[in-house]
Steps between C-alpha positions, in 0.01 A plus 500: 500500500820439694546324832711645781626257765674626814777248571752709691437374854727287717238278661665466842192342660543192277819405686736260324262470201615845384860484619623470141209615284229765474173423679322448168733208427356295788352174371130412507333159541594387147859632524417799278618830644259783583675713237472247220136438584431873463683520166324186371156634588577842351607332176189284502286813539665658194730748676840490332675816630612480862695743716671324792669703770794317655691504824715208624595228249361666185667240276269229636198687370667573168589132452135402540390758244764379252335157468387405146136469611494877557654591164190701404531723808708812561648575843679797650665496843538840669726439798452641850863528606401605856247218545620441857452867597175589324143381446346423164399864447860540383466198273196662338706815455780301333249344260340832404636522143327171412157588639363701208215257434201338667645294784410184689696557821567233760726400785745218436383290795140460379364158410172499308280266303504448125183696426562814704702703249273416201199610706670834581595558137140436391359741758362809325645736760836649398623526859439225754626372833424179690297482822306235689208621710441152644847449642602613847732798507861376531703639788831556319408514131352763271144620529327718244267788586208523257305828479224553242610178326855633454831405660607791721763352730723194531668427831566254779367691800152582373211302650190713439165381365587615149825297501528151349753222448719608209759343268762713318417407142372795295385555142576867421476727198810691393331822613451373855850350509643840403321678785615238751853493359536879509436491873741206540769717336422781744533261797836367376640842422415597859697191611185328630609148401386274782125509442268304276421625151144512627596787734554710190175371351295593808582868453364509142235226507190719490372534147704211355187283499666168575207265537500208748461152352421209729742208513262294716459243220872478428814407686767760565731525799847622584783294643685680778620209714514121517151470649363701208682272258353184655148643493528632146643173369210301643237732354648580161548132414123449522437816300737378229305175470178698484619742231672251268436610139258261330367551149244287314536492123358289217851482352808495719765610249413869469485574878816291545689699239372826651611401850843387379540839334407679825766293676760602238553131429719424198554128555225333709538145630184302427426189708230324300322169476640322197179515292506881528874553453527498120222754450650732763845488340348609168323793662797607714810419294731682745377288791675198646241222537552225757284187515745252653294397801263217590154500658660452843796734439838403633752731661754410232253611230459835671881538516519443123247777451689728740825442309328577170357823644845615612689382193262691274498809725121512512319789666150375586324170575173392341319178587234368262351170605370296791605478862832322435605759244417783741686328786816467289485868406447601863802310627722618213420855603557418867840351415636776275739639762571172675846347532495220242832362629353433842385151598185657649211498247439850368146522638628425852752784495420846628307684233671804343282750320493497121342767282396234248121498466277196444198513266276196546245367247330187640365251247275318748225596743656325795745583773483878484880471511520829313407673827673288764838501672522119474697285256584129482814326373636150551852464637646146509147366457364691799233766462619845607240763586657842450314791657641849449321832445724559199334206324186707440515610133499874436247494216232251399318463169193277510411378151181285492571376146808314626268277705284385207761259361576340839384134508168460681632274779783745572249786507299308758805421715637853505158648579452257789835604644390864503156410638659307788742786567204734549331259743819427694577871524165555672584226752862601558621603846695775322195639320441874514203713392690575178578134418139401574378774268717363217389143569129585500535699177670200341238251620212709372666526159542121498137450596376714210742400224620138532263363234584763241868454580495140381292597198770751394280805552758781492317712760482205741868418440592859580307479828657167597843651430410780740372244751832314480683829547291580808581153635870575462464837671309332783755225572784747462373637831337201668688206345328165437390238751420127526387417144826627354700346785358157414517529121868509407585133552188391312639685199848352528386142577214466253567764236174681568526870405533733794161672465315168476693362798407805710134461399504134607640600841252786534210262434629265771532789746138600439393138560707438813542834680266747658608814320339838446313506170281810522655842438238768498139439404564409137817292492512134596849383404417129524205545266713692248779241519264203452322664207825568319679169562188312389453715189867449413448123543823464693568183696490546878705190577838337440593130505801437720644227717429512873874513560506832314294670769794521740715659228222745420455594866875555546507723192240748623638853509498587873504877443195495276322253733565722801324779314176294498281606796278191527556158651604253234576127492749473215493118490122500474507762225753306294309179566178643358683603182596139423261326261 
């Protein structure tokens, strides 16, 4: 199957955003262009032959397709030389010699979620179109008329009961394409160039048996103007978090090697905890392995990794390790196109899109960092929280066996961090129905598996890994609250691991604040927390000097604290922690 993308339009309604580029080269929330997103998702779905009609600035599109990451794909670029005096029916006509196959046909201004194309390709029907019976009919966009479960008409000015919201993305057999294309040729030869290709389709639609497929459970929308772009950016970011590719495997190496092959990676850059590095280098001799970072990674350490990536001309990033390892990999990726000569730290510069992909393999059941936009580095001794949607890894491999060798105290600390993230996400002022759903799933997995997790039961470890992942997905939306806000200085002053420090603060909050504990009829978060911290035999207190309390209070993260919806006396909470 080939893909056909109509990219011949001018995009006047986008104003200055398209003054020097095609509409499909407008940037989305993560700085990726609409066009490159489409190509990336086609490649991911296994489509390697793409026909791209061009209008203004064709070289921009060709430059994207010439990137090494698309070396397994084949592109052709039929050009619509009268793009400013014709509609895309003429572009379809110009592409006709390349359309002798089954075709996935789409408009170049469509933004859709990661799972839409795979779901269409799996559909048993040979000819499909996309409708949504639950969406109000748009005033100025396409509607589709469905008669006897077949597409009979596509148009803008049709509002009858058998018409539905419609998106111009079709899966068509070569037989159907030929019938449609023959009528397109007739239109063009009669000099009828300023109509949609669908005008030609409407005359021959009966009998083609193009079946409607609902897109109600997917995201797809077109970008015609700046308001569309703002709306689409807001929605597709959440869909991208939701559809992140996560695989669970008893051994990480085989799925890692498979994914690197799919990415056409020849020289991956592996950021790994030092105890894993030697084994990884043996298994991937072409890889560049970097372990030059500490448990609280410094900006300078990240820069060393970034330099190594560039010097070795690497083409993918893999992180295998705990939260610090993942954070370093995230910020290396974020900094790939930064100006290293600038005095401004790379992560504080404007992000520029990179096609380098990040595969993440966490070795702990803790932060859920493999699914969050957050990273932490230390610059001149000061903690820097770096939040960027690009920090979310593209692919995740959860390997329960990696957790078995983690020291028991570290296993306890990382699990408590994830447990507290779930609870705080439920409290958060920024919580949504989706974040609460993730948090509740995580808490229920903790409730059922925490004992087996410590006893190295592989099934329980797998479930706690999933629970930690859900906690990351939850705070990626809601962010954390008071327990995390209070915890950071306890770690830096007293050397208590982050997860344990958060648990200590959470215990104090339960003791000193009136907070919501019941979520539904079968989930009492205080009860779950107390059961787990007691079973883990973790201390709930810290010995510190009274003078330290002022320093602790001043250190509280105001953003995280503001996210906490209940009244809290920070001095009292810290005071009750002291032995």
